[in-house]
C-alpha positions, 0 to 999 in steps of 0.5 A: 236321494238314493245315497241318503236313503242308503245312509238312513237304512245303514244307520237304522241297521246300526242302531238295531244291531246296537240294540240287539247287542245291548239286549244280549249283554243284558240277557247275559248279565241276567243269566250271570246274576241268576247263576250267582244266586244259585251258586252262592249257597254252595260257595258259602258252604265251601268257604265255611267248611274248606277255606276258613278252616285252612286259614284258621289252621295256618293262623293256629300254626303261628300261635301257641294255643292254650286254654285259660278258664275255658277260653282259647288263648292265642300267643303269637310265636311266629315260626317256632312251631315249624322250627320245632319240627326240626328239633323233634326227636320222633319226627325222623322216624315218623317221616320214614314211616310215612314215606314207606307207608305211602310208597308201598301202599300206592305202588301196591294199589296201582299194580293190583288195580291194574291186574284186576282191570286187565282181568275184567277187561279181557273177560277171563272166566269169573270176571263177570262175578268179580266185576260185581263184587270188587267195589265192596271194599271201597264202598265200606267206610274206613272205620268199618274196614279197619274194624274188620281187619282188626278182627281178622288180625286177632291172635286169638280168633282171627281168620288169618292166623286160623288159615295159616295154622291149618296150612301149617305155615306157622306154629303159633298165632302171630300178633300182627298188630302188636309186633314191630316186624308185622304191624306196618305190613298189616296196615298197608295191606288193609289200606291197599284192600280199601283203595284198590277198587276205585283205582281199578275202576279208573284203569278199567275205564281207560282200558275200555276207551282204547279204540278197537281199530288200533288192536286190529291194525297191530294184528295185521302188522304182526304184533303180539299181546306184549307188543300191543300192550307196550305200544298201544295200551300203555301209552293210551292209558298213561295219563289215567295211571298218573291221575290214579297215582296222584289221587292215591298218593294224596289219599294215602298221605292223609290216611288216619282211620285205619291206623288209628283203629288198628295200631294208634301209631304203635307199637313204639311208633313203628306205624306212626305217620305224620297224619296220626302224629298231627292228631295226637299232638293237637287233641291228645297232648293239646299242642294245637299250634304244633299239630297245625304246623304238622298238618301244614307240613303234610300239605306242603309234601302233598303239593310237592309230590303233586307238582312232580307228578304234573311235571312228569305228566306234562313231559310225557304229553 
């Protein structure tokens, strides 16, 4: 009798457990449906503004796009637009400009941002004021930033020439944006000024996350500032430095506004980079197929560099 009662109670417990399990599954399913309903507008927006343009640009890169009677005409040409890159006489110089602009701008941004972050972190005199002002360049739009630098680089009333003349460093005004020897340096400086605050903010956050106990323990062991930096600070913030380098590289490769406003790729292609060249081919010369292929070349380069960074980061951690 007791055995039968225990079997019945066990059966009831099993049924109750199954009922609770089904209810939990139903609740989870309801939560999933509710979440899907809330996420659908955002996912649709991402699909329309990001995924669709990416697919559409790839389709255009495989076609010769023209206009007939005001209607866009597609003529499938396969990989011809990509093969055209290898026969383009300007592409070698443009690739070289892109590499120089990216490397110098990224390294300059990271080095200056690191120095600023250390300056603020250690509370050197005036750091409190600088901490409140250094985000202003990043807050400005790219076009406003470019127009401001265009005025400062002006040969007739620019402040840079004015200061250099007053200090007797130069004898006559320099045409910063129209001379091949100075144009690239001018746009790199403008880009570094724009990009540095955000990088400095990330590095500063990483510096402030280093446990104070590590500094105290290293002082007990007799470690000096340089040894602390080498053994504690650098290893701790290295992942953040890699993130900064990845993001800065991606952003620098797609810089358009500053170059377009300041030099438009000139003089004589001395500041022409892939991003501006892709725009010119697409919208100035209306060779949209070739411009799309150049845009995908930029995407491929960005992916290769990102994978390289991630592999290095993976080895370090």
